[in-house]
C-alpha positions in Angstrom: 5.9 -139.3 80.9 7.2 -141.1 77.7 5.4 -142.7 75.0 6.6 -145.0 72.0 4.6 -144.9 68.7 5.8 -146.5 65.6 9.3 -147.0 67.0 9.5 -143.4 68.1 9.9 -142.3 71.7 8.1 -139.0 72.8 9.0 -137.3 76.1 5.8 -135.1 76.4 2.4 -134.4 75.1 3.1 -131.7 72.7 5.7 -133.8 70.8 3.5 -136.8 71.0 0.6 -134.8 69.2 3.1 -133.6 66.5 4.5 -137.0 66.3 1.0 -138.6 65.7 0.1 -135.9 63.1 3.1 -136.7 61.1 2.5 -140.3 61.3 -1.3 -139.8 60.1 -0.1 -137.5 57.1 2.6 -140.2 56.2 -0.3 -142.9 56.3 -2.8 -140.7 54.0 0.2 -140.0 51.6 1.1 -143.7 51.4 -2.8 -144.5 50.9 -3.4 -141.8 48.2 -0.4 -143.1 46.2 -1.5 -146.5 46.6 -5.0 -145.4 44.7 -3.1 -144.4 41.5 -3.3 -147.0 38.8 -1.4 -146.8 35.5 -3.7 -147.3 32.5 -3.1 -151.0 31.2 -3.6 -151.0 27.2 -4.0 -154.7 27.6 -7.1 -154.4 29.6 -10.2 -156.5 28.4 -13.0 -154.6 26.5 -16.5 -154.5 27.8 -19.3 -155.5 25.5 -22.7 -154.5 26.6 -25.6 -156.4 25.1 -28.8 -154.3 25.6 -32.0 -155.9 26.3 -34.9 -155.2 24.0 -37.1 -155.1 26.8 -35.6 -151.9 27.8 -37.1 -150.2 24.8 -40.5 -151.4 25.6 -40.2 -150.2 29.2 -38.9 -146.8 28.0 -41.9 -146.5 25.6 -44.4 -147.5 28.7 -42.8 -144.9 30.8 -43.0 -142.2 28.3 -46.8 -142.9 27.9 -47.3 -142.9 31.7 -45.6 -139.6 31.8 -48.1 -138.3 29.3 -51.1 -139.1 31.4 -49.9 -136.2 33.5 -51.5 -133.9 31.0 -54.8 -135.9 31.5 -55.9 -133.7 34.5 -56.6 -130.1 34.8 -58.5 -127.8 37.1 -62.3 -127.9 36.7 -65.6 -128.6 38.1 -68.0 -131.3 39.3 -71.3 -131.1 40.5 -72.1 -132.3 44.0 -75.5 -133.9 43.3 -76.3 -136.2 46.4 -75.5 -137.1 49.8 -77.9 -139.8 51.2 -78.1 -143.0 53.3 -80.8 -144.3 51.2 -79.1 -146.7 48.5 -82.1 -147.3 46.5 -82.6 -143.7 45.9 -79.0 -143.2 45.2 -79.1 -145.9 42.6 -82.2 -144.3 41.1 -80.3 -140.8 40.5 -77.2 -142.6 39.2 -79.2 -144.5 36.8 -80.9 -141.4 35.6 -77.6 -139.5 35.2 -76.0 -142.3 33.3 -79.0 -142.6 30.7 -79.6 -138.9 30.3 -76.0 -137.8 30.0 -74.0 -140.8 29.0 -71.0 -138.8 27.8 -70.3 -137.5 31.4 -68.8 -139.4 34.5 -71.0 -140.3 37.6 -68.6 -140.8 40.8 -70.1 -142.5 43.9 -68.4 -142.7 47.2 -69.3 -144.4 50.5 -68.6 -142.8 53.9 -70.5 -144.6 56.3 -73.5 -144.0 56.6 -73.8 -141.7 53.6 -73.4 -142.1 49.8 -72.2 -139.2 48.1 -72.4 -138.6 44.4 -70.6 -136.3 42.0 -71.3 -135.7 38.6 -69.2 -134.7 35.5 -65.9 -133.5 34.4 -66.3 -129.8 33.5 -63.2 -127.6 32.5 -65.6 -124.7 32.1 -67.9 -123.3 34.7 -70.4 -122.6 32.5 -70.8 -126.0 31.2 -71.2 -127.4 34.8 -74.0 -124.4 35.4 -75.9 -125.6 32.4 -75.9 -129.3 33.4 -76.8 -128.2 37.1 -79.7 -126.4 35.8 -80.9 -129.5 33.4 -80.7 -131.7 36.8 -82.7 -129.5 38.8 -85.4 -129.0 36.2 -85.5 -133.0 35.8 -86.8 -133.2 39.5 -85.0 -136.4 40.3 -82.7 -134.8 42.9 -84.8 -133.5 45.9 -81.9 -131.5 47.3 -79.6 -128.9 45.9 -76.9 -129.6 43.2 -73.8 -127.7 44.1 -70.8 -126.8 42.1 -67.3 -128.1 43.3 -63.8 -126.9 41.9 -61.8 -130.2 41.7 -59.2 -131.6 39.5 -61.0 -133.2 36.6 -59.9 -135.8 34.0 -60.0 -134.3 30.5 -61.4 -136.2 27.7 -59.1 -137.4 24.8 -60.3 -134.7 22.4 -59.7 -132.2 25.0 -56.0 -133.3 25.6 -55.5 -133.2 21.7 -56.7 -129.7 21.8 -54.3 -128.7 24.4 -51.2 -130.3 22.5 
């Protein structure tokens, strides 16, 4: 069996494989040499005009990244789980009026309303508020301490830095 590749004639498959290999090596060599470009000193200069909005964007991104320091491991109080909306609103109003400095988080998971209270970094603070809520008698069930990621108050963030 004979084959002709690129003007060369091969008598058997071993010679054909060698010929193809040589041809491929030659083609890659030529292609590699074609990539070489001599530096041209007459090439035009590139002028980059920076958009001032990029500085504003960088500042906003840095501010967003600083928010990662706003959350820490802490505690919340699990105050309520009920399907009585009026009762839940009564408890919420009491907590917001009595403890305006603390946060009340209500979620609805059908058919229950769940309520969590506070963002405490110290367990003793959470226990103190738990005792105050239980003594008030506004919550008929138990108040439980939950370990959660809590949002730090701005004064606590400054203390960390």
